[in-house]
C-alpha positions in Angstrom: 85.9 88.3 86.0 89.3 88.2 85.1 89.3 92.4 84.5 88.1 92.8 87.7 89.9 90.2 89.4 93.3 91.7 87.9 92.5 95.5 89.0 91.7 94.4 92.3 94.9 91.6 92.8 97.1 94.7 91.5 95.4 97.2 93.8 96.1 95.2 96.8 99.5 94.4 95.8 100.2 97.9 96.4 99.3 97.3 100.0 100.7 93.7 100.5 103.9 93.9 98.5 105.7 95.7 101.5 104.5 93.4 104.2 105.9 90.3 102.7 109.2 92.0 101.7 109.2 92.9 105.9 108.9 89.1 106.5 111.5 88.0 103.6 114.1 90.5 105.2 113.4 90.5 108.9 112.6 86.6 109.2 114.3 84.4 111.7 115.3 82.0 109.8 114.1 80.8 105.8 111.3 78.6 107.1 109.8 81.7 109.1 110.5 84.3 106.3 108.8 81.7 103.8 105.6 81.3 106.2 105.0 84.4 106.8 104.9 85.8 103.2 103.1 83.0 102.2 100.4 83.5 104.6 100.0 87.2 103.2 100.1 86.0 99.8 97.3 83.5 100.6 95.2 86.7 102.7 95.9 88.8 99.3 94.4 86.2 97.1 91.7 85.5 99.0 90.7 89.2 99.8 91.1 89.9 96.0 88.6 86.9 95.2 86.2 87.6 97.5 86.3 91.6 96.6 85.5 90.3 93.0 82.7 88.3 93.6 81.2 91.0 95.7 81.8 93.5 92.6 80.3 90.8 89.9 77.2 89.7 92.6 76.1 93.7 92.4 76.1 93.5 88.7 74.3 90.3 88.5 71.5 91.9 91.1 71.1 95.1 89.2 70.4 92.5 85.9 70.1 95.5 83.5 67.9 97.7 85.5 65.1 94.9 86.0 64.2 93.1 88.9 63.8 89.4 88.7 60.3 89.8 88.6 60.5 91.8 85.5 59.5 95.1 86.8 62.3 97.9 86.5 64.0 99.2 89.6 63.1 102.7 90.7 65.5 104.8 93.0 64.3 105.1 96.7 67.3 107.2 98.4 70.6 108.4 97.9 73.2 108.7 100.8 76.5 110.2 100.6 79.4 109.7 102.8 81.8 112.6 104.0 84.5 110.4 102.2 83.0 111.4 98.7 81.4 107.9 97.8 77.7 107.4 97.0 75.4 104.6 97.7 72.0 104.5 95.6 69.1 102.3 97.1 66.7 100.8 94.6 63.7 99.3 95.4 61.1 96.9 93.5 57.7 98.5 93.3 56.2 94.9 92.7 58.0 92.5 94.7 59.5 95.6 97.3 63.0 93.8 96.9 65.8 96.0 97.5 69.6 96.6 96.2 72.3 99.2 96.8 74.5 100.6 93.7 
C-alpha cells in the first residue's frame, strides 16, 4: 500500500499545491489562510487514500487470475477510449462474476 499511496499522494501534490499556495498568499487573515489550506490538504489526503484503496481492491479481486470459486478468469471484452486507456472485462465461466482491469 505504501508505494501506491506515495505515488498517488505526490501525483496529486502537483495539482493541489498551487491551490494551497493561493489560499496562503491570498487569504484575508491568518484564520482564513490556514483554514482554506488545511481544507485542501484534507481533501488531498482523502482522495489519495481513496484511490489507493480502489487500486488495491482491483488487485485483490484479480487474485492472480482466478475467481473466488477457483476458475480462471476469461476475457470477455476489451474497450478502448479515445484518450488511449484500455479496459478489459473478465468473466468467470463458473459463477458468472465480472471484474474489470
